[in-house]
FIMI-146025 format. One record per residue: x negated, y, z negated of N, C-alpha, C, O in turn; residue in one letter. Coordinates in steps of 0.05 Angstrom, whole numbers, padded with zeros to 5 digits, always signed. Layout:
XYZXYZXYZXYZa/...
This chain:
+00565-01446+00267+00593-01437+00262+00594-01412+00247+00616-01401+00245m/+00573-01402+00236+00572-01378+00221+00548-01362+00228+00528-01372+00239s/+00552-01337+00221+00528-01316+00226+00505-01324+00207+00482-01320+00215g/+00511-01333+00184+00490-01341+00165+00473-01364+00176+00449-01363+00174e/+00486-01385+00187+00472-01406+00199+00456-01399+00225+00434-01410+00230d/+00468-01380+00240+00454-01372+00264+00428-01357+00258+00408-01360+00271a/+00430-01341+00237+00407-01324+00229+00384-01344+00217+00360-01341+00221r/+00394-01363+00202+00376-01384+00191+00361-01397+00213+00337-01399+00211l/+00373-01404+00234+00360-01419+00256+00340-01399+00269+00318-01407+00276c/+00347-01374+00273+00328-01356+00284+00303-01350+00267+00281-01348+00276l/+00310-01348+00242+00286-01345+00223+00266-01367+00222+00243-01363+00218r/+00277-01393+00227+00260-01416+00228+00245-01423+00254+00230-01443+00256l/+00250-01404+00273+00238-01406+00299+00254-01423+00320+00243-01431+00341g/+00278-01427+00314+00296-01441+00335+00304-01420+00355+00312-01398+00347i/+00302-01426+00381+00306-01406+00402+00328-01415+00421+00335-01400+00439r/+00340-01439+00417+00362-01448+00432+00385-01454+00412+00383-01471+00394h/+00407-01439+00414+00430-01443+00395+00455-01450+00410+00462-01436+00429l/+00469-01471+00402+00493-01482+00415+00516-01477+00397+00514-01477+00372g/+00539-01473+00411+00565-01465+00399+00586-01483+00412+00589-01483+00437f/+00601-01498+00397+00623-01514+00409+00649-01496+00411+00659-01486+00391v/+00657-01493+00434+00680-01472+00436+00706-01487+00450+00704-01498+00472v/+00727-01487+00436+00751-01496+00447+00748-01523+00462+00758-01526+00484e/+00734-01542+00449+00731-01567+00459+00757-01582+00459+00770-01581+00438y/+00766-01597+00480+00793-01608+00482+00795-01635+00466+00811-01653+00474p/+00780-01639+00445+00786-01661+00427+00782-01650+00399+00772-01628+00395e/+00792-01666+00379+00790-01657+00352+00764-01661+00341+00758-01684+00334s/+00745-01641+00338+00719-01643+00325+00716-01623+00304+00729-01602+00306v/+00700-01627+00283+00699-01607+00262+00684-01580+00270+00686-01560+00256p/+00670-01580+00293+00654-01557+00300+00668-01537+00319+00655-01517+00327w/+00693-01541+00326+00705-01525+00345+00710-01496+00336+00720-01490+00314n/+00703-01479+00354+00705-01450+00349+00725-01438+00369+00724-01444+00392l/+00744-01420+00360+00761-01405+00381+00744-01387+00394+00723-01379+00384p/+00753-01380+00418+00736-01362+00436+00729-01336+00423+00708-01325+00429r/+00745-01324+00408+00739-01297+00398+00717-01300+00377+00699-01283+00376k/+00718-01321+00360+00697-01322+00339+00671-01330+00353+00650-01321+00344k/+00672-01347+00374+00647-01352+00389+00635-01328+00400+00611-01324+00399a/+00652-01310+00412+00643-01286+00423+00629-01268+00401+00608-01256+00406g/+00640-01268+00379+00627-01252+00355+00599-01263+00350+00579-01248+00348e/+00597-01290+00348+00573-01302+00340+00551-01298+00363+00528-01293+00357l/+00559-01301+00389+00541-01295+00409+00530-01267+00409+00506-01263+00413l/+00548-01248+00404+00538-01220+00402+00520-01215+00379+00502-01198+00380r/+00526-01230+00355+00510-01227+00334+00481-01239+00340+00462-01227+00331l/+00478-01261+00352+00453-01273+00360+00439-01254+00378+00415-01249+00375v/+00453-01242+00396+00439-01222+00416+00426-01201+00399+00402-01194+00402e/+00443-01191+00381+00433-01167+00365+00411-01175+00347+00391-01161+00346a/+00414-01196+00333+00394-01204+00313+00369-01216+00324+00349-01218+00309d/+00370-01224+00349+00345-01236+00362+00323-01217+00361+00300-01225+00357a/+00329-01192+00365+00309-01172+00368+00292-01170+00342+00267-01168+00343r/+00306-01173+00319+00293-01170+00293+00282-01197+00283+00261-01198+00269a/+00296-01219+00288+00290-01245+00277+00273-01262+00294+00260-01280+00284l/+00273-01257+00321+00259-01274+00337+00232-01262+00348+00217-01274+00365a/+00228-01237+00337+00200-01226+00344+00198-01219+00374+00176-01218+00384g/+00221-01214+00388+00218-01208+00416+00220-01232+00433+00222-01228+00458g/+00220-01257+00423+00220-01282+00438+00249-01283+00450+00268-01273+00439e/+00250-01298+00474+00275-01302+00486+00293-01322+00470+00283-01343+00462k/+00317-01317+00466+00337-01334+00454+00357-01341+00474+00368-01324+00488v/+00363-01367+00476+00384-01376+00495+00408-01387+00479+00405-01403+00461e/+00432-01379+00488+00457-01390+00476+00472-01408+00495+00474-01403+00518t/+00482-01431+00483+00495-01451+00499+00524-01454+00487+00528-01454+00463y/+00542-01455+00506+00571-01461+00498+00578-01490+00506+00576-01498+00529v/+00584-01505+00488+00592-01534+00491+00622-01533+00496+00637-01524+00478v/+00632-01543+00519+00660-01540+00525+00667-01565+00542+00651-01583+00549c/+00694-01564+00549+00705-01582+00570+00733-01577+00577+00746-01559+00566g/+00744-01592+00595+00770-01586+00602+00774-01578+00634+00760-01587+00652g/+00794-01562+00637+00800-01554+00666+00779-01535+00677+00769-01517+00663r/+00773-01539+00702+00751-01524+00715+00756-01493+00711+00738-01479+00702t/+00779-01484+00719+00786-01455+00717+00781-01443+00689+00772-01421+00685e/+00789-01461+00669+00786-01450+00642+00758-01449+00633+00750-01430+00618e/+00742-01469+00640+00711-01469+00635+00700-01443+00649+00685-01429+00636i/+00706-01437+00673+00696-01414+00686+00704-01387+00671+00689-01369+00666l/+00729-01387+00665+00739-01362+00648+00723-01360+00624+00713-01338+00617r/+00719-01382+00609+00706-01380+00584+00678-01371+00587+00668-01354+00573m/+00664-01383+00608+00635-01375+00614+00633-01344+00619+00616-01330+00609a/+00653-01336+00636+00651-01306+00644+00658-01288+00621+00648-01265+00621r/+00674-01297+00603+00682-01281+00580+00657-01281+00559+00650-01260+00549h/+00646-01304+00553+00626-01305+00533+00599-01299+00542+00582-01290+00525l/+00592-01303+00570+00567-01298+00581+00543-01310+00564+00524-01296+00557k/+00544-01336+00560+00520-01348+00547+00498-01351+00567+00501-01344+00590p/+00475-01362+00559+00455-01367+00579+00462-01393+00593+00454-01397+00616a/+00477-01411+00581+00484-01434+00594+00510-01447+00582+00517-01442+00559a/+00523-01462+00598+00544-01479+00586+00537-01510+00587+00522-01518+00605i/+00547-01525+00569+00544-01555+00567+00571-01565+00570+00588-01562+00553q/+00576-01580+00593+00602-01591+00599+00600-01619+00586+00582-01636+00591i/+00621-01624+00570+00619-01649+00552+00645-01663+00551+00652-01670+00528h/+00660-01667+00572+00686-01680+00570+00689-01700+00595+00670-01713+00603h/+00714-01700+00605+00717-01720+00628+00719-01708+00656+00733-01719+00673r/+00705-01687+00659+00704-01674+00684+00691-01692+00706+00672-01706+00702e/+00702-01691+00729+00690-01709+00751+00668-01693+00763+00666-01669+00760e/+00651-01710+00777+00626-01696+00789+00632-01673+00808+00617-01653+00808a/+00653-01675+00823+00660-01654+00839+00666-01629+00826+00659-01607+00835g/+00681-01630+00802+00686-01606+00786+00662-01595+00774+00659-01570+00771e/+00643-01612+00766+00617-01603+00754+00602-01588+00774+00588-01568+00768v/+00603-01598+00799+00588-01585+00822+00599-01558+00826+00584-01538+00829a/+00626-01555+00826+00638-01529+00832+00632-01511+00809+00626-01487+00815r/+00633-01519+00785+00626-01501+00763+00597-01492+00764+00591-01468+00762i/+00579-01513+00768+00551-01505+00767+00543-01486+00791+00527-01468+00788a/+00554-01491+00814+00548-01473+00837+00559-01445+00833+00546-01425+00840e/+00583-01444+00821+00596-01416+00817+00581-01402+00796+00575-01379+00800t/+00574-01414+00772+00561-01400+00752+00533-01392+00758+00522-01372+00749l/+00520-01410+00775+00492-01403+00782+00490-01377+00796+00471-01362+00792l/+00511-01370+00814+00511-01347+00827+00516-01322+00808+00510-01299+00814r/+00526-01329+00784+00532-01309+00764+00511-01308+00743+00512-01292+00725e/+00490-01325+00746+00468-01321+00727+00471-01337+00700+00459-01331+00680g/+00489-01359+00702+00495-01375+00679+00487-01404+00686+00498-01413+00707i/+00471-01418+00672+00463-01444+00676+00482-01465+00668+00497-01460+00648k/+00483-01488+00680+00503-01510+00672+00487-01536+00666+00469-01545+00681t/+00496-01548+00644+00483-01574+00637+00509-01591+00635+00531-01582+00629y/+00504-01617+00640+00525-01638+00639+00516-01660+00618+00494-01670+00620r/+00532-01666+00600+00529-01688+00582+00535-01714+00594+00556-01719+00605a/+00515-01734+00593+00521-01763+00601+00514-01781+00580+00501-01773+00560v/+00523-01805+00583+00518-01827+00562+00514-01852+00576+00519-01853+00600s/+00505-01874+00562+00500-01899+00574+00527-01910+00586+00527-01928+00603p/+00550-01899+00577+00576-01906+00590+00584-01892+00615+00605-01899+00627e/+00569-01873+00623+00574-01857+00647+00572-01876+00671+00551-01889+00674t/+00593-01877+00688+00591-01894+00712+00568-01887+00730+00561-01864+00734p/+00555-01908+00742+00532-01904+00758+00537-01885+00782+00519-01870+00790e/+00561-01887+00792+00567-01868+00816+00568-01840+00808+00560-01823+00824e/+00577-01834+00784+00576-01807+00774+00547-01798+00767+00538-01776+00773e/+00533-01816+00755+00504-01809+00750+00489-01802+00775+00475-01782+00776l/+00493-01818+00796+00479-01814+00820+00487-01785+00832+00470-01770+00841a/+00513-01779+00831+00522-01753+00842+00509-01731+00824+00500-01710+00835a/+00508-01733+00799+00497-01712+00782+00468-01708+00785+00457-01686+00786l/+00453-01731+00788+00424-01729+00794+00416-01716+00821+00393-01707+00825c/+00435-01716+00839+00430-01703+00864+00440-01675+00868+00438-01664+00890a/+00452-01664+00846+00464-01640+00844+00445-01617+00839+00436-01613+00817m/+00436-01602+00861+00414-01581+00858+00422-01558+00842+00404-01545+00832t/+00449-01550+00838+00458-01528+00824+00458-01534+00794+00459-01515+00778a/+00456-01559+00787+00457-01567+00759+00430-01561+00746+00410-01570+00756l/+00430-01545+00724+00404-01539+00708+00394-01562+00695+00369-01566+00695e/+00410-01579+00683+00400-01602+00669+00421-01621+00658+00445-01616+00660g/+00412-01642+00646+00430-01662+00635+00427-01663+00604+00406-01655+00593l/+00446-01673+00590+00444-01679+00561+00448-01709+00558+00470-01719+00564v/+00429-01723+00551+00429-01752+00547+00442-01754+00519+00428-01749+00500a/+00467-01762+00515+00480-01764+00489+00492-01791+00485+00501-01804+00504d/+00491-01799+00459+00504-01824+00452+00534-01819+00449+00549-01839+00451s/+00544-01797+00446+00573-01791+00443+00586-01790+00471+00574-01782+00491r/+00611-01799+00471+00629-01793+00492+00652-01778+00483+00654-01774+00459t/+00669-01769+00500+00693-01754+00491+00710-01770+00469+00722-01759+00450p/+00708-01797+00472+00725-01813+00451+00710-01814+00424+00722-01819+00404e/+00683-01809+00424+00669-01811+00399+00655-01786+00392+00634-01786+00378t/+00667-01763+00401+00653-01735+00398+00649-01731+00368+00628-01719+00360a/+00668-01740+00352+00664-01732+00322+00652-01752+00306+00652-01750+00282a/+00640-01774+00320+00628-01795+00304+00600-01790+00296+00584-01781+00313v/+00591-01795+00271+00565-01789+00263+00546-01812+00269+00555-01835+00269h/+00521-01807+00274+00499-01827+00272+00498-01847+00296+00485-01867+00294g/+00511-01840+00318+00509-01857+00341+00482-01851+00356+00479-01831+00370r/+00463-01870+00352+00437-01864+00364+00435-01874+00393+00445-01895+00401r/+00422-01856+00408+00419-01862+00438+00398-01884+00444+00377-01886+00432l/+00405-01900+00462+00384-01920+00471+00362-01906+00488+00368-01895+00509d/+00336-01908+00477+00315-01896+00489+00311-01903+00520+00301-01887+00536a/+00319-01927+00525+00317-01936+00552+00334-01922+00572+00326-01918+00595g/+00358-01913+00563+00375-01896+00581+00363-01870+00586+00363-01860+00608f/+00351-01859+00564+00338-01832+00569+00314-01836+00590+00310-01820+00608y/+00299-01856+00587+00277-01861+00605+00286-01865+00633+00273-01856+00652a/+00309-01878+00636+00317-01882+00663+00328-01856+00676+00326-01853+00701s/+00339-01838+00660+00346-01811+00670+00321-01794+00680+00321-01781+00701l/+00301-01796+00663+00277-01781+00668+00264-01791+00695+00250-01776+00709r/+00269-01815+00703+00256-01826+00726+00271-01819+00750+00261-01824+00772a/+00297-01807+00748+00314-01801+00772+00321-01772+00773+00328-01761+00794r/+00320-01758+00750+00329-01729+00750+00306-01711+00746+00292-01712+00725f/+00300-01692+00766+00277-01677+00764+00275-01653+00747+00253-01641+00744p/+00298-01646+00734+00300-01621+00717+00304-01629+00689+00300-01652+00681r/+00311-01610+00673+00310-01611+00642+00331-01634+00635+00353-01637+00646a/+00323-01649+00614+00340-01669+00602+00337-01667+00571+00317-01673+00560i/+00360-01657+00558+00361-01657+00530+00368-01685+00519+00384-01699+00531f/+00355-01693+00496+00362-01719+00485+00378-01712+00458+00369-01696+00441l/+00402-01725+00456+00418-01721+00433+00430-01747+00423+00433-01766+00439g/+00437-01748+00398+00453-01772+00386+00437-01783+00364+00417-01796+00368g/+00447-01779+00339+00436-01793+00317+00410-01785+00308+00396-01800+00294g/+00401-01760+00315+00373-01751+00310+00373-01737+00283+00388-01717+00279i/+00356-01746+00264+00353-01736+00237+00323-01728+00231+00306-01736+00246t/+00318-01714+00208+00290-01710+00199+00276-01737+00194+00251-01739+00197p/+00292-01758+00187+00281-01784+00179+00270-01798+00204+00250-01812+00204e/+00285-01794+00227+00277-01811+00250+00266-01795+00273+00257-01808+00293n/+00265-01768+00272+00258-01754+00296+00231-01759+00307+00226-01758+00331v/+00212-01764+00289+00184-01769+00299+00183-01797+00314+00169-01800+00335r/+00197-01815+00303+00197-01843+00316+00211-01840+00344+00203-01852+00364e/+00232-01824+00344+00247-01819+00370+00229-01805+00391+00229-01813+00414i/+00214-01784+00382+00196-01770+00401+00175-01789+00411+00169-01790+00435l/+00163-01805+00393+00143-01824+00402+00153-01844+00424+00140-01851+00443v/+00178-01852+00418+00190-01872+00435+00198-01861+00464+00197-01875+00485a/+00207-01836+00464+00219-01824+00489+00202-01803+00500+00204-01798+00523t/+00185-01789+00485+00170-01766+00495+00188-01744+00503+00182-01728+00521r/+00210-01743+00491+00231-01722+00500+00220-01694+00497+00208-01687+00476a/+00225-01677+00516+00216-01649+00515+00235-01629+00501+00228-01607+00494g/+00261-01638+00497+00282-01622+00486+00302-01639+00471+00309-01661+00480a/+00310-01630+00448+00328-01644+00431+00355-01629+00427+00355-01605+00423l/+00376-01642+00427+00403-01631+00420+00412-01643+00395+00419-01667+00394d/+00412-01626+00373+00415-01638+00346+00438-01624+00332+00438-01600+00332i/+00458-01638+00320+00480-01628+00306+00483-01638+00278+00475-01625+00259l/+00494-01662+00276+00501-01671+00249+00476-01678+00232+00478-01677+00207t/+00454-01685+00245+00429-01692+00229+00418-01672+00212+00401-01678+00195g/+00426-01647+00215+00417-01624+00199+00439-01609+00185+00437-01586+00178v/+00462-01623+00180+00483-01611+00166+00486-01620+00136+00480-01643+00128e/+00494-01600+00121+00501-01605+00093+00529-01615+00092+00536-01630+00074a/+00547-01606+00111+00574-01614+00114+00582-01605+00141+00568-01587+00151a/+00602-01615+00155+00610-01607+00181+00612-01579+00186+00629-01565+00174p/+00595-01568+00204+00597-01539+00210+00579-01522+00191+00581-01498+00191g/+00564-01535+00174+00545-01520+00154+00519-01531+00156+00517-01555+00151r/+00498-01516+00161+00471-01526+00165+00459-01529+00137+00466-01515+00118k/+00441-01547+00136+00424-01551+00111+00397-01541+00115+00382-01553+00130d/+00389-01520+00101+00362-01508+00107+00339-01527+00102+00320-01528+00117e/+00342-01543+00080+00320-01561+00074+00316-01582+00097+00293-01589+00105a/+00339-01592+00107+00336-01613+00127+00327-01601+00153+00312-01613+00168r/+00336-01577+00159+00325-01564+00183+00296-01558+00181+00282-01562+00201l/+00286-01549+00158+00257-01544+00155+00241-01572+00159+00221-01574+00173r/+00253-01592+00146+00238-01619+00148+00238-01628+00177+00218-01639+00186r/+00261-01624+00193+00262-01634+00219+00241-01620+00236+00227-01633+00252l/+00238-01592+00233+00219-01576+00248+00190-01585+00241+00173-01587+00259l/+00184-01590+00215+00159-01600+00208+00151-01625+00221+00128-01628+00229d/+00171-01645+00222+00166-01670+00235+00160-01667+00264+00142-01680+00274e/+00177-01649+00278+00173-01644+00306+00145-01632+00312+00132-01639+00332i/+00137-01615+00294+00112-01602+00297+00088-01619+00287+00065-01610+00288r/+00094-01642+00278+00073-01660+00266+00060-01651+00240+00037-01659+00234g/+00074-01635+00224+00063-01623+00201+00066-01644+00178+00087-01655+00175k/+00046-01648+00162+00047-01666+00139+00064-01652+00119+00062-01628+00116q/+00082-01671+00102+00095-01658+00081+00074-01651+00058+00052-01662+00056p/+00084-01631+00041+00065-01623+00019+00058-01649+00001+00075-01665-00005e/+00033-01649-00006+00025-01670-00024+00014-01697-00007+00002-01715-00018g/+00020-01696+00017+00012-01720+00035-00016-01719+00038-00027-01697+00040a/-00030-01743+00040-00059-01744+00045-00063-01742+00075-00086-01743+00084g/
């Protein structure tokens, strides 16, 4: 939510940065479109110096009416959008197909509460870049610490051939256990590395990254 935190993530080697923009529920991380645009431009400018030439991808987490999502994506021009509200599969397909032609990828958040009919439609959607297996639903979007069932993630991997991010209740304290249980290739992390809503905790971020990389803490045998 701030340039300071965006730069911190880049300095620590994080190359995928997400921004919650005009989400249609009351959550502490919501950014107005203008502020989000400023941050995305900052990331693009600073990536050259702080990412050492590595590719940095920006994600806009949003939801709501199809036309508004398309307008937001065209205005902000992130690498990808993550749709995370009550949109029906047909709307997701239209968004994904439209934005794919414009060079923007689309991800759809799902949870164990997503109806089977909708999951089946999403898994068959060729224009969809990936899924985000999340313990949160629109009704619990601001709830902390809801951990995802590893079995749900495993079931998605068995039926969806493209990228699946794993999110929900991931912290420095449990990330290694979660990775062992799920073998997830990508994580979507928010509250687990915050000092307060909307403010990153550098020490927790560093510890999380050390755990992911399998690095022993200082002083460990």
